[in-house]
C-alpha positions as CSV (number, residue, x, y, z in Angstrom):
1,X,0.0,0.0,0.0
2,X,1.1,3.6,-0.5
3,X,2.1,5.8,2.4
4,X,0.3,9.2,2.6
5,X,2.0,11.9,4.6
6,X,-0.2,13.1,7.4
7,X,0.9,16.5,8.6
8,X,-0.7,15.8,12.1
9,X,2.2,13.5,12.8
10,X,4.8,16.3,12.7
11,X,3.7,17.6,16.1
12,X,2.1,14.6,17.7
13,X,2.2,13.7,21.4
14,X,2.9,10.0,22.1
15,X,1.5,8.3,25.2
16,X,4.2,6.5,27.1
17,X,3.9,4.4,30.3
18,X,7.1,3.9,32.3
19,X,7.4,0.4,33.7
20,X,9.8,1.5,36.4
21,X,7.7,4.4,37.8
22,X,4.3,3.2,36.5
23,X,3.6,6.8,35.4
24,X,1.9,7.6,32.2
25,X,2.9,10.8,30.3
26,X,2.3,12.4,27.0
27,X,5.6,13.1,25.3
28,X,6.3,15.2,22.1
29,X,7.2,13.0,19.2
30,X,10.8,14.3,19.0
31,X,11.3,13.5,22.7
32,X,9.8,10.0,22.7
33,X,12.6,7.5,23.2
34,X,13.0,3.8,23.8
35,X,16.1,2.5,25.5
36,X,18.4,0.1,23.5
37,X,18.0,-2.1,26.6
38,X,14.2,-2.3,26.2
39,X,13.2,-5.9,25.8
40,X,11.0,-5.2,22.8
41,X,13.8,-3.5,20.9
42,X,16.5,-5.8,22.0
43,X,14.7,-9.2,21.9
44,X,11.3,-8.6,20.2
45,X,9.7,-9.3,23.6
46,X,6.4,-7.5,23.4
47,X,3.0,-7.3,21.8
48,X,1.1,-4.8,19.8
49,X,-2.3,-4.0,18.3
50,X,-3.4,-1.6,15.6
51,X,-6.5,0.4,16.5
52,X,-8.5,2.9,14.4
53,X,-10.1,6.1,15.8
54,X,-13.3,7.0,13.9
55,X,-15.5,10.0,14.9
56,X,-13.9,10.0,18.4
57,X,-14.4,6.3,19.0
58,X,-11.8,3.6,19.1
59,X,-13.1,1.0,16.6
60,X,-13.6,-2.4,18.2
61,X,-11.6,-1.3,21.2
62,X,-12.8,-4.2,23.4
63,X,-11.7,-6.8,20.8
64,X,-8.3,-5.1,20.2
65,X,-7.5,-4.7,23.9
66,X,-8.7,-8.3,24.7
67,X,-6.4,-9.6,21.9
68,X,-3.5,-7.5,23.3
69,X,-4.0,-8.9,26.8
70,X,-4.3,-12.4,25.4
71,X,-1.0,-12.0,23.5
72,X,0.7,-10.7,26.6
73,X,-0.6,-13.6,28.6
74,X,0.6,-16.0,25.9
75,X,4.2,-14.8,26.5
76,X,3.7,-14.6,30.3
77,X,3.7,-10.8,30.4
78,X,1.8,-8.9,33.0
79,X,0.6,-5.5,31.6
80,X,0.1,-4.2,35.2
81,X,-2.9,-2.1,34.1
82,X,-6.5,-3.0,33.5
83,X,-8.0,-3.0,30.0
84,X,-10.0,0.1,31.0
85,X,-6.9,2.0,32.2
86,X,-5.2,1.1,28.9
87,X,-8.1,2.4,26.8
88,X,-8.2,5.6,28.9
89,X,-4.5,6.1,28.1
90,X,-5.1,5.7,24.4
91,X,-8.0,8.2,24.6
92,X,-5.8,10.6,26.5
93,X,-3.3,10.6,23.7
94,X,-5.9,11.1,21.1
95,X,-7.5,14.0,23.0
96,X,-4.1,15.6,23.5
97,X,-3.5,15.5,19.8
98,X,-7.0,16.8,19.0
99,X,-7.6,13.7,16.8
100,X,-11.1,12.5,16.0
101,X,-11.0,10.5,12.8
102,X,-8.7,8.9,10.2
103,X,-6.3,7.9,13.0
104,X,-4.4,4.7,13.1
105,X,-2.9,3.9,16.6
106,X,-0.1,1.4,17.1
107,X,-0.5,0.3,20.7
108,X,2.9,-1.3,21.6
109,X,3.7,-2.9,24.9
110,X,7.2,-4.1,25.9
111,X,8.1,-6.3,28.8
112,X,10.4,-3.5,29.9
113,X,14.1,-2.7,30.5
114,X,16.7,-5.4,30.7
115,X,20.0,-5.2,32.6
116,X,21.5,-7.4,29.9
117,X,20.3,-9.1,26.6
118,X,19.5,-12.2,28.6
119,X,16.1,-13.6,27.4
120,X,14.7,-14.8,30.7
121,X,11.7,-12.7,31.5
122,X,12.7,-12.7,35.2
123,X,15.7,-10.4,34.5
124,X,13.4,-7.6,33.5
125,X,13.7,-4.4,35.6
126,X,10.6,-2.7,37.0
127,X,7.2,-4.3,36.8
């Protein structure tokens, strides 16, 4: 498929939840960073879902979030938030960006920071 440039992405806020502090924050795109010691980056240890926002509503949100939680459970990852809390975080990011429609959200969850590239989930720092 063909990529269409969306000018809204130039100044977008990204919702990020810190697994060490458990805090959620909205970060400007250019300031959003993932550590090279993040398990999703280093080991592919994470799950994701794509969700559309249409007329202010996350399309099939319950199904997408259920699938995300099922994927996390399949790799023995505790998301440490409820499905409702996660949906609220996504809406907070959409609201902060003033986005209502024609929005594709890539909801990505990582197991978290690793002290070393060791694959054992028990070596993850934080939650």
